[in-house]
DRENDO-1510 file (C-alpha; in Angstrom, 1 decimal, always signed):
<recs>
REC; n; res; u; v; w
REC; 1; MET; -17.3; +17.1; -8.3 .
REC; 2; LYS; -15.8; +19.4; -5.6 .
REC; 3; VAL; -12.6; +18.5; -3.5 .
REC; 4; ARG; -14.5; +17.8; -0.1 .
REC; 5; GLU; -17.2; +15.9; -2.1 .
REC; 6; LEU; -14.8; +13.3; -3.5 .
REC; 7; TYR; -13.2; +12.7; -0.3 .
REC; 8; CYS; -16.5; +12.1; +1.3 .
REC; 9; GLU; -17.4; +9.7; -1.5 .
REC; 10; LEU; -13.8; +8.0; -1.2 .
REC; 11; GLU; -14.3; +7.6; +2.7 .
REC; 12; LYS; -17.7; +5.7; +2.2 .
REC; 13; ARG; -15.5; +3.1; +0.1 .
REC; 14; ILE; -12.4; +3.3; +2.4 .
REC; 15; PRO; -13.7; +4.0; +6.0 .
REC; 16; ALA; -11.8; +5.6; +8.8 .
REC; 17; SER; -13.0; +2.9; +11.0 .
REC; 18; LEU; -10.7; +0.5; +9.5 .
REC; 19; SER; -7.5; +2.4; +10.3 .
REC; 20; CYS; -5.1; +1.9; +13.0 .
REC; 21; GLU; -5.3; +3.9; +16.2 .
REC; 22; TRP; -1.6; +5.2; +15.4 .
REC; 23; ASP; -2.3; +6.2; +12.0 .
REC; 24; ASN; -2.6; +9.6; +10.3 .
REC; 25; ASP; -4.3; +9.9; +7.1 .
REC; 26; GLY; -7.5; +11.7; +5.5 .
REC; 27; LEU; -7.6; +15.0; +3.6 .
REC; 28; MET; -4.0; +16.2; +4.4 .
REC; 29; CYS; -4.0; +19.1; +2.5 .
REC; 30; CYS; -6.9; +21.1; +1.3 .
REC; 31; PRO; -6.1; +24.9; -0.1 .
REC; 32; ASP; -9.8; +25.1; -1.5 .
REC; 33; GLY; -12.5; +22.3; -0.4 .
REC; 34; ASN; -15.0; +23.8; -2.8 .
REC; 35; LYS; -12.7; +23.6; -5.9 .
REC; 36; ILE; -14.2; +21.6; -8.8 .
REC; 37; VAL; -11.8; +18.4; -9.5 .
REC; 38; LYS; -11.0; +17.9; -12.8 .
REC; 39; LYS; -7.5; +16.0; -13.0 .
REC; 40; VAL; -6.4; +13.7; -10.0 .
REC; 41; LEU; -2.8; +12.1; -9.7 .
REC; 42; ILE; -2.6; +8.7; -7.9 .
REC; 43; ALA; +0.7; +7.8; -6.3 .
REC; 44; LEU; +1.9; +5.6; -3.7 .
REC; 45; ASP; +4.0; +8.5; -2.1 .
REC; 46; VAL; +3.7; +12.0; -2.2 .
REC; 47; THR; +7.4; +12.7; -2.7 .
REC; 48; GLY; +8.7; +15.9; -3.9 .
REC; 49; LYS; +9.2; +14.8; -7.6 .
REC; 50; THR; +5.3; +13.6; -7.2 .
REC; 51; VAL; +4.4; +17.1; -6.0 .
REC; 52; ASP; +6.4; +19.0; -8.8 .
REC; 53; TYR; +4.9; +16.6; -11.4 .
REC; 54; ALA; +1.4; +17.4; -10.0 .
REC; 55; ILE; +1.9; +21.4; -10.0 .
REC; 56; GLU; +3.8; +21.2; -13.3 .
REC; 57; ASN; +1.0; +19.1; -15.0 .
REC; 58; LYS; -1.9; +21.2; -13.6 .
REC; 59; TYR; -3.5; +18.5; -11.4 .
REC; 60; ASP; -6.2; +19.4; -8.8 .
REC; 61; LEU; -5.8; +16.8; -6.4 .
REC; 62; ILE; -3.2; +14.0; -5.2 .
REC; 63; ILE; -4.7; +10.9; -3.9 .
REC; 64; SER; -1.8; +8.6; -2.2 .
REC; 65; HIS; -1.6; +5.5; -0.2 .
REC; 66; HIS; +1.1; +6.9; +2.2 .
REC; 67; PRO; +0.0; +10.0; +4.2 .
REC; 68; LEU; +1.5; +13.3; +3.2 .
REC; 69; ILE; +1.7; +14.0; +7.0 .
REC; 70; TYR; +2.6; +11.0; +9.2 .
REC; 71; ARG; +4.1; +13.0; +12.1 .
REC; 72; GLY; +3.1; +16.2; +13.3 .
REC; 73; ILE; +4.8; +19.2; +11.9 .
REC; 74; LYS; +5.7; +22.1; +14.3 .
REC; 75; ALA; +6.1; +25.1; +11.7 .
REC; 76; LEU; +4.9; +25.5; +8.3 .
REC; 77; ASP; +8.2; +27.5; +7.7 .
REC; 78; GLY; +9.4; +25.7; +4.6 .
REC; 79; GLU; +12.4; +24.4; +6.6 .
REC; 80; GLY; +11.3; +20.8; +6.7 .
REC; 81; TYR; +10.6; +18.5; +3.8 .
REC; 82; VAL; +7.1; +18.1; +4.7 .
REC; 83; SER; +6.6; +22.1; +5.2 .
REC; 84; ALA; +8.2; +22.6; +2.3 .
REC; 85; LYS; +6.0; +20.3; +0.3 .
REC; 86; LEU; +2.9; +21.8; +1.9 .
REC; 87; LEU; +3.6; +25.4; +1.1 .
REC; 88; LYS; +4.3; +24.2; -2.6 .
REC; 89; LEU; +1.0; +22.7; -2.6 .
REC; 90; VAL; -1.0; +25.3; -1.0 .
REC; 91; SER; +0.5; +28.1; -3.3 .
REC; 92; ALA; -0.4; +26.0; -6.2 .
REC; 93; GLY; -4.1; +25.1; -4.9 .
REC; 94; VAL; -3.3; +21.5; -5.2 .
REC; 95; SER; -5.1; +19.2; -2.5 .
REC; 96; VAL; -3.8; +15.8; -1.1 .
REC; 97; MET; -5.6; +12.9; +0.4 .
REC; 98; SER; -4.2; +9.9; +1.8 .
REC; 99; PHE; -5.8; +6.4; +2.7 .
REC; 100; HIS; -3.2; +4.4; +4.6 .
REC; 101; THR; -4.0; +1.5; +6.8 .
REC; 102; ARG; -7.7; +1.5; +6.0 .
REC; 103; LEU; -6.9; +0.9; +2.6 .
REC; 104; ASP; -4.5; -2.1; +3.6 .
REC; 105; ALA; -7.5; -3.3; +5.5 .
REC; 106; VAL; -10.6; -2.5; +3.3 .
REC; 107; GLU; -12.0; -5.2; +1.0 .
REC; 108; GLY; -10.6; -4.8; -2.5 .
REC; 109; GLY; -7.4; -2.7; -1.1 .
REC; 110; VAL; -3.7; -3.3; -1.1 .
REC; 111; ASN; -3.9; -6.8; +0.4 .
REC; 112; ASP; -6.6; -8.0; -1.6 .
REC; 113; LYS; -5.1; -6.7; -4.9 .
REC; 114; LEU; -1.7; -8.4; -3.8 .
REC; 115; ALA; -3.5; -11.7; -3.3 .
REC; 116; ALA; -5.3; -11.4; -6.5 .
REC; 117; ILE; -2.4; -10.7; -8.7 .
REC; 118; LEU; -0.5; -13.7; -6.7 .
REC; 119; SER; -3.5; -15.8; -8.0 .
REC; 120; LEU; -4.6; -16.6; -4.5 .
REC; 121; LYS; -7.6; -18.4; -4.2 .
REC; 122; ASN; -10.3; -18.5; -1.3 .
REC; 123; THR; -8.8; -15.8; +0.6 .
REC; 124; GLU; -9.3; -14.7; +4.3 .
REC; 125; ALA; -8.3; -11.9; +6.3 .
REC; 126; LEU; -5.5; -12.1; +8.7 .
REC; 127; PHE; -6.1; -9.7; +11.7 .
REC; 128; GLU; -4.1; -7.5; +13.8 .
REC; 129; ASP; -5.6; -5.7; +16.8 .
REC; 130; GLY; -8.8; -6.5; +15.3 .
REC; 131; ILE; -8.1; -5.0; +12.0 .
REC; 132; PRO; -8.0; -6.9; +8.8 .
REC; 133; LEU; -4.6; -5.8; +7.7 .
REC; 134; GLY; -3.4; -9.1; +5.7 .
REC; 135; ARG; -4.8; -11.8; +3.5 .
REC; 136; VAL; -4.1; -15.7; +3.2 .
REC; 137; GLY; -5.3; -17.9; +0.5 .
REC; 138; ASP; -4.4; -20.8; -1.6 .
REC; 139; LEU; -2.5; -21.6; -4.9 .
REC; 140; ASP; -4.3; -24.0; -7.4 .
REC; 141; GLU; -1.5; -26.2; -7.2 .
REC; 142; LYS; +1.9; -26.7; -5.3 .
REC; 143; MET; +5.0; -25.2; -6.3 .
REC; 144; SER; +8.5; -25.0; -4.9 .
REC; 145; VAL; +9.5; -21.9; -2.7 .
REC; 146; GLU; +12.1; -20.8; -5.1 .
REC; 147; ASP; +9.8; -21.1; -8.2 .
REC; 148; PHE; +7.1; -19.2; -6.1 .
REC; 149; ALA; +9.7; -16.4; -5.1 .
REC; 150; LYS; +10.9; -15.9; -8.6 .
REC; 151; LYS; +7.1; -15.6; -9.6 .
REC; 152; VAL; +6.5; -13.0; -7.0 .
REC; 153; LYS; +9.5; -11.1; -8.3 .
REC; 154; GLU; +8.4; -11.1; -11.8 .
REC; 155; ILE; +4.7; -10.2; -11.1 .
REC; 156; LEU; +5.4; -7.4; -8.8 .
REC; 157; GLY; +8.3; -6.0; -11.3 .
REC; 158; ALA; +11.0; -6.4; -8.0 .
REC; 159; PRO; +14.5; -5.9; -9.0 .
REC; 160; PHE; +14.8; -8.8; -6.4 .
REC; 161; VAL; +13.3; -10.5; -3.5 .
REC; 162; LEU; +14.5; -12.0; -0.3 .
REC; 163; LEU; +13.7; -15.7; +0.5 .
REC; 164; SER; +14.1; -17.5; +3.9 .
REC; 165; ASP; +13.6; -21.0; +2.7 .
REC; 166; ALA; +12.0; -23.3; +5.5 .
REC; 167; ASN; +12.2; -26.1; +3.0 .
REC; 168; ARG; +8.6; -26.3; +2.4 .
REC; 169; GLU; +6.4; -26.5; -0.8 .
REC; 170; VAL; +4.2; -23.7; -1.4 .
REC; 171; GLN; +0.6; -24.0; -1.6 .
REC; 172; ARG; -1.0; -21.6; +1.4 .
REC; 173; VAL; +0.2; -18.2; +1.0 .
REC; 174; ALA; -0.3; -15.1; +3.7 .
REC; 175; VAL; +0.4; -11.7; +2.1 .
REC; 176; VAL; +0.8; -8.3; +4.0 .
REC; 177; GLY; +1.6; -5.3; +1.9 .
REC; 178; GLY; +4.4; -3.1; +3.2 .
REC; 179; ASN; +5.9; -3.8; +6.5 .
REC; 180; GLY; +4.4; -7.1; +7.7 .
REC; 181; GLY; +6.7; -8.4; +10.3 .
REC; 182; ASP; +4.1; -8.2; +13.0 .
REC; 183; LEU; +1.8; -10.7; +11.2 .
REC; 184; ILE; +4.2; -13.5; +10.7 .
REC; 185; GLY; +2.7; -15.4; +13.9 .
REC; 186; THR; -0.8; -14.7; +12.7 .
REC; 187; ALA; +0.2; -16.1; +9.4 .
REC; 188; LYS; +1.4; -19.3; +11.0 .
REC; 189; LYS; -2.0; -19.7; +12.9 .
REC; 190; ALA; -3.9; -19.5; +9.8 .
REC; 191; GLY; -2.0; -22.5; +8.5 .
REC; 192; ALA; +0.3; -20.4; +6.1 .
REC; 193; ASP; +3.4; -22.3; +4.6 .
REC; 194; THR; +4.6; -19.1; +3.0 .
REC; 195; PHE; +4.3; -15.4; +3.8 .
REC; 196; VAL; +5.0; -12.7; +1.5 .
REC; 197; SER; +5.4; -9.0; +2.5 .
REC; 198; GLY; +7.1; -5.9; +1.5 .
REC; 199; ARG; +9.6; -5.7; +4.5 .
REC; 200; LEU; +10.3; -8.3; +7.1 .
REC; 201; ASP; +12.6; -8.3; +10.2 .
REC; 202; TYR; +16.3; -9.5; +9.6 .
REC; 203; HIS; +16.0; -11.9; +12.5 .
REC; 204; SER; +12.8; -13.0; +11.8 .
REC; 205; MET; +14.2; -14.1; +8.4 .
REC; 206; THR; +16.9; -16.0; +9.9 .
REC; 207; ASP; +14.8; -17.8; +12.5 .
REC; 208; ALA; +12.1; -18.7; +10.0 .
REC; 209; PRO; +13.6; -22.2; +9.1 .
REC; 210; ASP; +14.2; -23.2; +12.5 .
REC; 211; TYR; +10.4; -23.2; +14.0 .
REC; 212; ASN; +10.2; -27.1; +13.5 .
REC; 213; SER; +6.5; -27.9; +12.9 .
REC; 214; SER; +5.6; -24.3; +12.5 .
REC; 215; ALA; +8.7; -23.5; +9.9 .
REC; 216; ILE; +7.3; -20.9; +7.2 .
REC; 217; ASN; +9.0; -19.7; +4.0 .
REC; 218; LEU; +9.3; -15.9; +4.3 .
REC; 219; ILE; +9.8; -13.7; +1.2 .
REC; 220; GLU; +10.7; -9.9; +1.4 .
REC; 221; ALA; +9.5; -8.3; -1.8 .
REC; 222; GLY; +9.9; -4.7; -1.3 .
REC; 223; HIS; +7.6; -2.1; +0.5 .
REC; 224; PHE; +6.9; -0.2; -2.6 .
REC; 225; TYR; +6.2; -3.3; -5.0 .
REC; 226; THR; +3.8; -4.8; -2.7 .
REC; 227; GLU; +1.8; -1.9; -2.4 .
REC; 228; ASP; +2.1; +0.1; -5.9 .
REC; 229; PRO; -0.6; -2.2; -7.5 .
REC; 230; VAL; -3.3; -0.6; -5.2 .
REC; 231; CYS; -3.1; +3.0; -7.2 .
REC; 232; GLU; -4.9; +1.1; -9.8 .
REC; 233; VAL; -7.7; +0.3; -7.2 .
REC; 234; LEU; -7.7; +4.0; -6.3 .
REC; 235; LYS; -8.0; +5.0; -10.0 .
REC; 236; ASN; -11.0; +2.4; -10.3 .
REC; 237; PHE; -12.8; +4.2; -7.2 .
REC; 238; VAL; -12.6; +7.8; -8.6 .
REC; 239; ALA; -13.7; +6.5; -12.1 .
REC; 240; GLU; -16.8; +5.0; -10.3 .
REC; 241; ILE; -17.6; +8.1; -8.5 .
REC; 242; ASP; -17.1; +10.3; -11.2 .
REC; 243; PRO; -16.0; +9.3; -14.8 .
REC; 244; ASP; -15.6; +12.7; -15.9 .
REC; 245; ILE; -12.4; +13.2; -13.8 .
REC; 246; GLU; -9.1; +12.7; -15.9 .
REC; 247; CYS; -7.2; +10.2; -13.5 .
REC; 248; ASP; -3.5; +9.1; -14.0 .
REC; 249; LEU; -1.1; +7.0; -12.0 .
REC; 250; TYR; +2.3; +8.4; -10.9 .
REC; 251; TYR; +5.4; +6.0; -10.5 .
REC; 252; SER; +6.5; +7.4; -7.3 .
REC; 253; ASN; +9.3; +5.0; -6.6 .
REC; 254; ILE; +12.8; +6.9; -6.2 .
REC; 255; ILE; +14.8; +4.1; -4.4 .
REC; 256; LYS; +17.3; +2.3; -6.9 .
REC; 257; ALA; +18.9; -1.3; -6.7 .
REC; 258; ILE; +22.5; -0.8; -7.4 .
</recs>
């Protein structure tokens, strides 16, 4: 299968109509759209190390969640870090396609995967500006918020999580992978007693226990850790489209907890 053919097939599964207006993703780097794809590397981020690994190991394509080009670049001169990565990729003939907020929103994407691995049942969408960017669901049994926070940490493989304890038992949980602070109010309206996201605003966390009847537990579990499970979803999509393509996962996290 050719690069552009694979992108078209993935776009059927992850439609651009689900993207936020401010987003930028898609076929981000394409030296040759007619190149046959034999090896694909899937990573959350197209870091410099991701690029080097793909080139050294002769991958034809990188598929990522976070966009390679998020803000516009003014020159392809190798001076900026995005420009430098693009020049490397083009020289090596490696394409990149990214699926960002549409992968958050799509059925089976970032937030459905996060809800599933946290064992949430009866999940429903949480909407922001008409786009289903989060999910809310129920645990089989109530548990203390500290025990649940420890479970989140263990399941996601995070070095730590931050907990703002509103003194509520956990049963109805809202999740948003990555930066989810804008959906706290939406989670409350959906009846969630607990909200799990990758990154939350400091003041939201300090205020969370003080909302009286609408107090909500907040758990910040790390941007990378709440979204990286979706790489397995992308791998499965590629396997469904063309099982002959060799497809590998790359752990792109370079941020250390000291």
